[in-house]
C-alpha positions as CSV (number, residue, x, y, z in Angstrom):
1,M,7.7,136.8,24.6
2,N,6.5,140.4,24.7
3,P,4.2,141.2,21.9
4,P,4.6,144.4,19.8
5,P,2.5,147.3,21.1
6,Y,-0.1,147.0,18.3
7,P,-2.7,144.4,17.3
8,I,-1.3,141.5,15.3
9,F,-3.0,140.1,12.2
10,D,-1.8,136.6,11.3
11,A,-2.7,136.1,7.6
12,D,-1.9,132.3,7.7
13,N,-3.5,130.2,10.4
14,H,-5.0,126.7,9.9
15,L,-7.8,124.6,11.3
16,Y,-8.1,120.8,11.0
17,E,-11.4,119.6,9.6
18,S,-13.5,117.1,11.3
19,P,-14.2,113.7,9.6
20,E,-17.8,114.9,9.4
21,V,-16.9,116.9,6.3
22,V,-16.7,113.5,4.5
23,T,-19.2,111.4,6.5
24,D,-22.0,114.0,6.9
25,Y,-21.5,116.9,4.4
26,I,-20.6,115.0,1.2
27,P,-24.1,114.2,-0.4
28,K,-25.0,110.6,0.0
29,E,-25.1,109.9,-3.7
30,Y,-21.3,110.6,-3.7
31,S,-20.5,108.6,-0.6
32,R,-18.7,105.9,-2.6
33,D,-16.6,108.4,-4.4
34,I,-15.1,110.0,-1.2
35,Q,-14.9,107.9,1.9
36,F,-12.7,106.8,4.7
37,V,-11.3,103.3,4.5
38,E,-9.0,101.2,6.7
39,A,-5.6,100.5,5.3
40,R,-2.9,98.7,7.3
41,G,-4.7,99.6,10.5
42,R,-5.1,103.3,9.8
43,K,-7.9,105.4,8.4
44,R,-7.2,106.8,5.0
45,I,-9.3,108.7,2.6
46,A,-10.2,107.0,-0.7
47,I,-11.0,109.2,-3.7
48,K,-12.9,107.4,-6.4
49,G,-11.4,104.1,-5.3
50,Q,-7.8,105.3,-4.9
51,I,-6.2,105.8,-1.5
52,A,-4.8,109.4,-1.3
53,T,-1.3,109.4,0.3
54,Y,-0.7,113.1,0.3
55,M,-2.0,113.5,3.9
56,P,-1.0,110.5,6.1
57,N,-3.8,111.1,8.6
58,P,-6.8,112.8,6.9
59,T,-9.0,112.5,10.0
60,F,-6.5,114.7,11.9
61,E,-7.2,112.7,15.1
62,Q,-3.5,112.8,15.7
63,I,-1.2,115.4,14.2
64,A,2.4,116.6,14.2
65,A,3.0,119.2,16.9
66,P,3.3,122.9,15.7
67,G,6.7,123.9,14.5
68,T,8.3,120.4,14.5
69,H,9.5,120.8,10.8
70,V,11.2,124.2,11.3
71,P,14.7,122.8,11.3
72,Y,14.1,121.4,7.8
73,Y,12.8,124.7,6.4
74,A,15.4,126.6,8.2
75,G,18.1,124.5,6.5
76,T,19.5,123.4,9.9
77,N,18.6,119.7,9.6
78,T,22.2,118.7,10.3
79,E,21.3,115.2,11.4
80,G,19.6,114.5,8.1
81,L,16.2,113.5,9.7
82,S,13.2,112.9,7.4
83,L,10.1,115.0,7.9
84,R,8.4,112.0,9.6
85,E,11.3,111.8,12.0
86,L,11.3,115.5,12.7
87,S,7.5,115.2,13.4
88,G,8.3,113.1,16.5
89,V,5.5,111.5,18.5
90,P,2.1,112.7,17.2
91,I,-0.2,114.6,19.5
92,D,-4.0,114.4,19.9
93,C,-5.7,117.1,17.9
94,P,-6.7,119.7,20.6
95,P,-10.1,121.5,20.6
96,E,-8.5,124.8,19.5
97,F,-7.5,123.3,16.2
98,R,-11.1,122.1,15.6
99,E,-13.4,124.8,17.0
100,P,-13.4,128.6,17.0
101,G,-14.2,129.2,20.7
102,P,-11.1,127.5,22.0
103,R,-9.1,129.0,19.1
104,V,-9.8,132.5,20.2
105,V,-8.4,131.7,23.7
106,R,-5.3,130.3,22.0
107,L,-4.9,133.4,19.8
108,D,-4.9,135.5,23.0
109,E,-2.2,133.2,24.5
110,L,-0.1,133.6,21.3
111,G,-0.5,137.4,21.2
112,I,-2.6,137.5,18.0
113,S,-5.6,139.8,17.6
114,R,-7.0,138.4,14.4
115,A,-6.2,135.6,11.9
116,L,-7.2,134.3,8.5
117,M,-8.1,130.7,9.1
118,F,-7.5,128.2,6.2
119,P,-8.9,124.7,5.8
120,T,-6.5,121.8,5.4
121,L,-8.4,118.9,3.9
122,A,-9.8,121.0,1.0
123,N,-6.4,121.0,-0.8
124,L,-6.3,117.2,-0.9
125,L,-9.9,116.9,-2.2
126,E,-9.5,119.5,-5.0
127,Y,-6.3,118.0,-6.3
128,S,-7.4,114.4,-6.1
129,L,-10.7,115.1,-7.9
130,E,-9.1,116.9,-10.8
131,G,-10.8,115.8,-14.0
132,D,-14.2,115.4,-12.4
133,P,-15.6,118.9,-12.4
134,D,-19.0,118.1,-10.9
135,L,-17.6,116.1,-8.0
136,T,-14.9,118.8,-7.4
137,H,-17.6,121.5,-7.0
138,V,-19.7,119.2,-4.7
139,S,-16.8,118.3,-2.5
140,V,-15.6,121.9,-2.2
141,H,-19.1,123.1,-1.3
142,A,-19.2,120.4,1.4
143,V,-16.0,121.8,3.0
144,N,-17.5,125.3,2.8
145,H,-20.8,124.2,4.3
146,W,-18.9,122.6,7.2
147,L,-16.7,125.6,7.7
148,H,-19.7,127.9,7.9
149,D,-21.6,125.6,10.3
150,V,-18.8,125.0,12.7
151,W,-16.5,128.1,12.4
152,G,-18.5,130.7,10.5
153,F,-16.7,133.0,8.1
154,D,-16.3,135.8,10.6
155,Y,-16.1,134.6,14.2
156,Q,-16.3,137.5,16.7
157,N,-14.3,139.7,14.3
158,R,-11.3,137.7,15.4
159,I,-11.2,134.7,13.0
160,Y,-11.9,135.1,9.3
161,T,-12.3,131.5,8.1
162,V,-11.5,131.4,4.3
163,P,-13.9,129.4,2.1
164,V,-12.7,127.7,-1.0
165,I,-13.8,128.6,-4.6
166,T,-13.0,126.0,-7.2
167,L,-13.2,127.0,-10.8
168,P,-13.7,124.1,-13.2
169,V,-17.2,125.4,-14.2
170,V,-17.3,129.2,-14.2
171,E,-21.1,129.3,-13.5
172,K,-20.8,127.0,-10.5
173,A,-17.8,129.1,-9.2
174,V,-19.9,132.2,-9.4
175,E,-22.7,130.4,-7.6
176,E,-20.4,129.3,-4.8
177,L,-18.9,132.8,-4.6
178,E,-22.4,134.2,-4.0
179,W,-23.1,131.6,-1.4
180,V,-20.1,132.5,0.7
181,L,-20.6,136.2,0.2
182,E,-24.1,136.0,1.5
183,R,-22.7,134.3,4.6
184,G,-20.1,137.0,5.4
185,A,-16.9,135.7,3.9
186,R,-14.0,138.2,4.3
187,A,-11.7,136.4,1.8
188,I,-11.7,133.5,-0.6
189,L,-9.2,130.7,-1.3
190,I,-8.3,129.7,-4.9
191,R,-5.8,126.9,-5.7
192,P,-2.9,128.3,-7.7
193,G,-2.9,126.0,-10.7
194,P,-4.5,125.2,-14.0
195,V,-8.3,124.6,-13.8
196,T,-9.5,121.2,-15.2
197,G,-13.0,121.4,-16.7
198,Y,-15.0,119.2,-18.9
199,Q,-12.6,119.6,-21.8
200,G,-9.3,119.5,-20.0
201,P,-7.1,122.0,-18.2
202,R,-6.7,125.7,-18.9
203,S,-5.7,128.9,-17.1
204,F,-8.1,130.9,-14.9
205,G,-6.6,134.0,-16.4
206,L,-8.4,133.5,-19.7
207,P,-11.4,135.7,-20.6
208,E,-13.9,132.9,-20.1
209,F,-13.3,133.4,-16.4
210,D,-14.1,137.2,-16.6
211,P,-17.6,136.8,-15.1
212,F,-16.1,135.3,-12.0
213,W,-13.3,137.9,-11.6
214,A,-15.8,140.7,-12.3
215,R,-17.9,139.6,-9.4
216,V,-14.9,139.2,-7.2
217,E,-13.8,142.7,-8.0
218,E,-17.3,144.1,-7.5
219,A,-17.5,142.4,-4.0
220,G,-14.0,143.8,-3.1
221,I,-13.1,140.5,-1.5
222,P,-9.4,139.5,-1.4
223,V,-8.3,136.4,-3.2
224,C,-5.9,134.1,-1.3
225,M,-3.7,131.7,-3.2
226,H,-2.3,129.4,-0.7
227,A,0.4,126.8,-1.2
228,S,-1.1,123.6,-2.4
229,F,-0.4,120.2,-3.8
230,P,1.9,121.1,-6.6
231,P,0.2,121.1,-10.0
232,L,3.6,120.3,-11.5
233,N,3.8,117.0,-9.5
234,R,3.2,115.1,-12.8
235,Y,6.2,116.8,-14.4
236,Y,8.3,115.8,-11.4
237,E,7.1,112.2,-11.6
238,Q,8.5,112.0,-15.1
239,W,12.0,112.5,-13.6
240,E,11.5,110.2,-10.6
241,P,8.6,107.8,-11.4
242,G,7.0,105.8,-8.7
243,R,7.9,108.0,-5.8
244,T,5.3,108.7,-3.2
245,S,3.1,111.8,-3.4
246,S,3.2,112.3,0.4
247,A,3.8,115.8,1.5
248,F,6.1,114.4,4.2
249,E,8.5,112.6,1.8
250,P,10.3,115.1,-0.5
251,T,13.4,114.3,-2.5
252,P,16.2,116.7,-3.4
253,L,15.1,116.8,-7.0
254,K,11.5,117.3,-6.1
255,R,12.4,120.1,-3.8
256,L,14.4,121.8,-6.5
257,L,12.0,121.2,-9.4
258,L,8.8,122.2,-7.7
259,R,9.9,124.9,-5.3
260,H,6.9,127.3,-5.2
261,R,6.5,127.3,-9.0
262,E,2.7,127.0,-8.7
263,I,2.2,130.5,-7.3
264,E,4.7,132.0,-9.7
265,D,2.9,130.5,-12.7
266,A,-0.5,131.4,-11.3
267,I,0.4,135.1,-10.8
268,A,2.1,135.2,-14.2
269,A,-1.1,133.9,-15.9
270,L,-3.2,136.5,-14.2
271,I,-0.8,139.2,-15.4
272,C,0.2,138.0,-18.8
273,Q,-3.3,137.0,-19.8
274,G,-4.6,140.4,-18.7
275,T,-6.9,139.5,-15.9
276,L,-5.3,142.0,-13.4
277,S,-5.4,144.7,-16.1
278,R,-9.1,144.0,-17.0
279,F,-9.9,144.0,-13.3
280,P,-7.4,146.4,-11.8
281,K,-9.0,146.5,-8.3
282,L,-8.5,142.8,-7.7
283,R,-6.3,142.0,-4.7
284,V,-4.5,138.7,-4.7
285,M,-2.6,137.3,-1.7
286,S,0.1,134.8,-2.0
287,V,0.0,132.8,1.3
288,E,2.6,130.3,2.5
289,N,4.5,130.4,-0.7
290,G,7.4,132.5,0.7
291,A,9.1,135.3,-1.2
292,T,12.0,133.8,-3.1
293,W,10.0,133.5,-6.3
294,V,9.0,137.2,-6.4
295,G,12.3,138.6,-7.8
296,P,12.8,136.0,-10.6
297,L,9.2,136.5,-11.7
298,L,9.4,140.3,-11.7
299,D,12.7,140.0,-13.7
300,E,11.0,137.7,-16.3
301,L,7.9,140.0,-16.5
302,E,10.2,143.0,-17.1
303,L,12.1,141.2,-19.9
304,T,8.9,139.8,-21.5
305,H,7.4,143.3,-21.5
306,R,10.4,144.7,-23.3
307,Q,10.1,141.9,-25.9
308,L,6.3,142.0,-26.4
309,P,5.1,145.4,-25.2
310,Q,2.2,145.3,-27.6
311,D,0.7,142.3,-25.7
312,F,0.4,144.1,-22.4
313,A,-2.2,146.7,-21.4
314,E,0.3,148.1,-18.9
315,N,3.7,147.5,-17.3
316,P,3.4,144.0,-15.8
317,V,5.7,144.8,-12.9
318,E,3.5,147.7,-11.9
319,T,0.5,145.4,-12.3
320,F,2.1,143.0,-9.8
321,Q,2.9,145.8,-7.4
322,R,-0.6,147.1,-7.5
323,C,-2.6,143.9,-7.1
324,V,-0.4,141.3,-5.4
325,Y,0.3,140.9,-1.7
326,V,3.0,138.5,-0.4
327,N,3.3,136.5,2.8
328,P,7.1,135.8,3.2
329,F,8.5,133.0,5.3
330,W,10.2,133.9,8.5
331,E,13.5,133.0,7.0
332,D,13.0,135.2,3.9
333,D,14.8,138.6,3.4
334,V,12.0,141.0,4.2
335,M,13.9,144.1,3.2
336,K,14.8,142.5,-0.2
337,L,11.1,142.0,-0.7
338,V,10.4,145.5,0.2
339,G,12.8,146.6,-2.5
340,R,10.9,144.7,-5.1
341,I,7.2,145.3,-4.2
342,G,7.2,148.1,-1.6
343,E,6.4,147.9,2.1
344,D,2.6,148.1,1.9
345,H,2.0,144.7,0.2
346,I,3.8,142.4,2.7
347,L,1.7,140.4,5.2
348,F,2.7,138.4,8.2
349,G,1.7,134.7,8.3
350,S,2.8,132.0,10.7
351,D,1.2,128.8,9.3
352,Y,0.2,127.9,12.8
353,P,-0.4,125.2,13.9
354,H,1.1,123.2,11.0
355,P,4.4,121.4,11.7
356,E,6.2,123.6,9.0
357,G,4.9,126.8,10.7
358,L,6.1,128.6,13.8
359,A,5.1,127.2,17.1
360,Q,5.2,130.7,18.5
361,P,4.0,133.0,15.7
362,L,5.5,136.1,17.2
363,E,8.9,134.7,16.5
364,F,8.4,136.2,13.1
365,F,8.6,139.6,14.7
366,E,11.8,138.6,16.5
367,H,13.4,137.4,13.2
368,M,12.6,140.8,11.6
369,T,14.2,142.6,14.5
370,E,17.3,140.5,14.3
371,A,17.4,141.3,10.5
372,D,17.3,145.0,11.3
373,V,14.0,145.6,9.6
374,P,12.9,149.1,10.6
375,S,10.2,149.2,13.2
376,G,7.8,151.1,10.9
377,I,8.0,148.4,8.3
378,Q,7.6,145.7,11.0
379,R,4.4,147.4,12.1
380,K,3.1,147.4,8.5
381,V,3.9,143.8,8.0
382,M,2.5,142.6,11.3
383,S,-0.6,144.8,11.4
384,E,-1.2,147.8,9.3
385,N,-1.1,146.2,5.8
386,A,-3.8,143.7,6.8
387,E,-5.7,146.5,8.4
388,A,-5.7,148.4,5.1
389,L,-6.6,145.2,3.1
390,F,-9.4,143.9,5.3
391,G,-10.5,147.0,7.2
392,A,-10.3,144.9,10.3
393,F,-9.0,147.5,12.8
394,A,-10.5,150.8,13.7
395,S,-8.3,153.7,12.5
């Protein structure tokens, strides 16, 4: 397809980590806590003695082809196939999903100028280690160390690999932030969900996290909150106990209960607990969470503000519109989103090469054209908004 006549910034690409993250980068003293094991003839990852089922192939030696799950997310799964069936025959993981050099070549083929590159395995590790703050920080640093060694955080000003910051211990989070900043990180990734420290879970919007947010604001680095293993999974399991936690085996009730509630709650916490008012220059990106949650959250914020105006430093809807950027799905109503948050805070993201993403990222542009999104707004979504946020393109 013909690309638009301007550089494209894809704010949601993924890499597949090498098994060396676990075998070589996890410190030896923790090698029994995180390791690969053989189970029914396949390699699995065991976290503190428990086999994690969320990712069926955590070595990523074979993967589902890009875009194979699109019929499910488009609501056109008329044959009623499971996600595993939609995945089809797995493919060998190609070099461009593992290494930055081949990935730049692939970006050229796809018509993409620059991309944010997110890890895949880190989500599994951070969720599975909840309740062990020390090991959580160790494992996340191992992922970041591998990312920096193999991909770098700014590869040829084309690929901005996004390191993870985990928050159980505020001082360690600040230390990790300094580590990635010193190595040129252009954005950071934070899991949208409660933080579990030594004394249990709590919100990262509370004042105890202010030293971290103050340093983020000072650095001017965008905070990405990418879709993750749902923190509310335990709530769902109270309704359907005993069901698998695999990302590839949803149920109708799980789909309805969890939706993208994790990002909605995370943004609500940052606004209602005052973080985005205490640090008004913070910029938070919602990535791969779609846009259907935005309207209901803004409606609830508006109502809550009318009920408890004394508990807000400013209008919470205006706080959202100033600080939050949203990456809609291709099937979302972009113009409806524009009506709620304006046209300057919407970012294109394809989720390439994950099976739920677009096999051809520029199909996002075609969907906007079919939906009669004005060309000026298309240009902002596909390019200019990321340019303004990251300073990536020359003016």
